[in-house]
C-alpha positions in Angstrom: 139.6 129.0 113.3 141.2 132.3 114.3 138.3 133.1 116.5 138.8 129.9 118.5 142.5 130.4 118.6 142.1 133.9 120.0 139.3 133.2 122.4 140.5 129.9 123.8 143.3 131.4 125.9 141.0 134.0 127.4 138.3 131.4 128.2 141.0 129.0 129.6 142.4 131.7 131.9 139.0 132.8 133.1 137.1 129.5 133.3 139.7 126.7 133.8 139.5 126.6 137.5 135.7 126.0 137.3 136.1 122.7 135.4 137.8 119.4 136.2 140.2 119.6 133.3 141.6 121.9 130.7 140.0 120.1 127.9 136.5 120.8 129.3 137.2 124.5 128.8 138.6 123.9 125.4 135.6 121.8 124.4 133.3 124.6 125.7 135.1 127.2 123.7 134.9 125.1 120.5 131.2 124.5 121.2 130.5 128.2 121.7 132.3 129.1 118.5 130.6 126.3 116.6 127.2 127.7 117.6 127.8 131.5 117.3 130.5 132.0 114.6 128.5 130.6 111.6 125.4 132.5 112.6 127.5 135.7 112.8 128.9 135.3 109.3 125.5 134.2 107.9 124.2 137.6 109.0 127.4 139.5 107.8 125.7 141.1 104.8 123.4 142.9 107.1 126.1 144.5 109.2 129.3 144.6 107.2 128.5 148.1 105.8 128.2 149.7 109.2 130.2 149.8 112.4 127.0 149.9 114.4 125.8 146.7 112.8 129.1 145.0 113.6 128.9 146.1 117.2 125.3 144.9 117.4 126.2 141.5 115.9 129.1 141.1 118.4 126.8 142.1 121.2 124.4 139.3 120.3 127.2 136.8 120.1 128.4 137.9 123.6 125.0 137.5 125.1 124.4 134.1 123.5 127.9 132.8 124.6 127.5 134.3 128.1 124.2 132.6 128.6 125.5 129.3 127.3 128.5 129.5 129.7 126.2 130.4 132.6 124.1 127.4 131.8 127.1 125.1 131.7 128.4 126.6 135.0 125.0 126.1 136.6 125.1 122.4 135.7 128.7 121.5 136.3 131.5 122.9 138.4 134.8 121.7 139.6 133.3 121.2 143.0 130.0 119.5 142.4 128.9 120.3 146.0 129.0 124.0 145.4 127.2 125.0 142.3 127.3 128.7 141.9 124.2 130.8 142.3 122.5 131.7 139.0 123.5 135.3 139.3 127.2 134.4 139.8 127.2 132.0 136.9 125.6 134.6 134.7 128.1 137.3 135.7 131.0 134.9 135.1 129.6 133.7 131.8 128.9 137.2 130.5 132.2 138.6 131.8 134.2 135.8 130.1 132.2 136.2 126.9 132.8 140.0 126.8 136.6 139.7 127.3 137.0 136.8 124.9 135.0 138.4 122.1 136.6 141.8 122.7 140.0 140.2 122.1 138.9 138.5 118.9 137.1 141.5 117.6 140.0 143.8 118.3 142.5 141.5 116.6 140.1 141.1 113.7 139.7 144.8 113.4 143.5 145.3 113.4 144.0 142.6 110.8 141.2 143.7 108.4 141.9 147.5 108.5 
């Protein structure tokens, strides 16, 4: 729940203008977290004892979320006549995923240490 609460404002700020309504960005954020968050915690025993493992796990989440965002952006944009090129969608998706996950990881680190 905290992950979604922390990442939603970041995704909303970075992606809202690419969708027709604010709720589409909210739905995308919840879908991303529904897909990646349980998998991350399922693998937690493998990485919880090392910082490198935690960073690697977060990196995998960033890549998966970035690719999913890029896929959605390639299919649907605010202006249906101007679908972004794949490279632009990928850059936007990965950039948004990096920033959103950085915020949630840093807040989590501050809370748990």
